[in-house]
N, C-alpha and C positions, 0 to 999 in steps of 0.2 A: 563623421565623428561623433561618438556616442557621447550623451551630456551625462555629466558626473551624475547627476540625481537618478539617472535610468540605469546605471551599474548598481546603484543600491537594491533596485528593485529585481533585478538580471540577479544578482546575487541572492537576493532572497530566496528568489525561484528556486535556484540550485539548492542552495543550503535543505531546503524544505524536500527535493525530492533528492537529495542523497540521505538524508534520516528516512526516507519511505523506502528506498533502495537497500537500506542495510543489510547485508543478508543473513547475520548473526543470528535473528529472529526466525529464518526459515530452517537453521540447523537445529535450535533449540526447538522447536515446533516436532522437528523429526524425532531427535531426542528421546521427547516425552511421549511418542505414538509409538516406537520403534525402538529403544534404545541400544539393540544387540547388533543392528545394521546400519554399519557406516558406511557403505561400499558407495555409495551415491554422494557423500557430504561434499565433496568437489565439484561435482556436476550441480549439484543443488546450489550451492556457494556462487559459482560463476554464473549459473543461470539465473539467482535472485539479483545478481550485482547487475545483470545486463536486461533483464526483464522487459525495461521501458526503454532500449537504448534509441530506437527511433520513435519515442511519444512528440506527438504533432505530426507525424508524417504518417498519414491513415492510409491503411489500416496497419497500425504501428507494430501489431503482433505479426504480421505477414513480413512487412520490411525489415522489422529487427532479425526475424527466423533468418534471412537473407543476409543481411548485412554481416550479421555474426560470423557468419560462414569465412566471411574475409577476413574479417577483424582478428578472430581466433586460430587461422590457418596454421599458422606455423608452432601457435602453442599447444594444441591440441592432439588428442588421436584423432582420429577419422569416427571412432565412435563416440568418442566425446563431447565430439563437436555436431555430430547428429543429436545426442542427447540433449546438450544446451540449447540447440536450434529449436529442438521440440518444445522445450519447456517456453520457451518464448514464445513461439506459435501458440501453444495452448494454453499460456496463464491465463487469458479472460475467457477462456471456453468452460462456461461452470455447467455443472448437473449433468455431466457425462461419465457414465460407469468405465467405460474403455481406456480410459486415462490410466497410466501407470501411477504409483504410489508416490513417486517423487516428482510430479508437476502436480497433482492433487495438494502437496505441502506447500508449493510455490502459490498456488491459487488461494489456500487458505489464509496463508500469511501476507498475500496481497492485500486482501479484504482485512485483515485484523489491522494491518498499519493504518489505515484510514479509521479507527476509531481508538478510545481510549485518550491517556493522554497525549499523543499525536494528534488525534483529533483534533483538540484542542489547540494544540500549536499550530496547526496546517490553518486552520481556521483563523486564527490570529494573524499568521504571514499572510494569507489570501486577500484577508480585510484589509490590511495595510496597503499590501500591492494595490487593491481597489479603491482607496481611498474611503474603506466605509466606515461607519463608527460601531460604538457596542449595542447601539439597538439594533443595526443590521445584524450583528450576529444572534441577537434574542430573537429575531422574527424567525431568521433561520431556522435555527434550533426548535422554534415553535411551530414550524410550519408542517402541514400534509405531506408535502412532497417530500421533508425530511424524514420523517416519520414512514413513510412508504420505502425510501432508499433504506431506513434501517432495515425494515421487514425484509426485503428483497435482499439484501446483504448477507442478514443471518440465514435465509434459506436457502442460498447458495453455497455455502459452507458444507465440506465432506465429510467433516470428522466430529465427533460427539465433544471431544475434548475441543475443537476450535470453538464449538457453539456455548462452552461452559465459559471459554476465556471473552469470546463474544459478550456474554451476556455481564460478564463483571466488567468489563470497559464501558458497557452502556451504563450500570449503575453507578460506576464514577462520574462519567460524563452527565448524567442526570443529577447527580449531588453538586457537582460543579456547576452546571448551568440556574441549578435553583438560587445558588448564592450569589453567581455572578448577576442575576436578574434584581435578586435584593439590593446588591450594593449598588449596580447601578442607577438603581430608583431611590438611591438615599438611605436604606434602611441600616443603621449600624450592625446588624446582625441577624 
């Protein structure tokens, strides 16, 4: 039997993943990059929704690409199923010129989901789950490892627009972190 306090942690993790995988951001990115071509929006939407379907069963991009063919067998055409499976398989294969536009949208949106306001929220959810305190968050945000993660994440984006969005999100988080640190150390403003 699952303990009651364990359910809260599982719920928090599931909520974090739901926010991360909410597919409208992918469609909005596609509209900003190519407003005239909505032909792949259904595939992008479903691919975004299921891109991490087997997260934790590694390699999740391979296992997810296979599983989705069973899950959606009766819901999609063979072509759509192939495209959705392809999105899942290649959503974390960065810096490949040979991938189609709709996969690159998923890749960029997947990265962008980890920065900005969602980054702050995900960090707090993770910290709560791991029973960390505010100073653990400050240490992480100020670490060399985090700075390298930010650099590598930006480098792996496919589109200039994605890089502009990324920079704006990093700017927001940097301001938030500075204020957060001040307040955590007792400064009034």
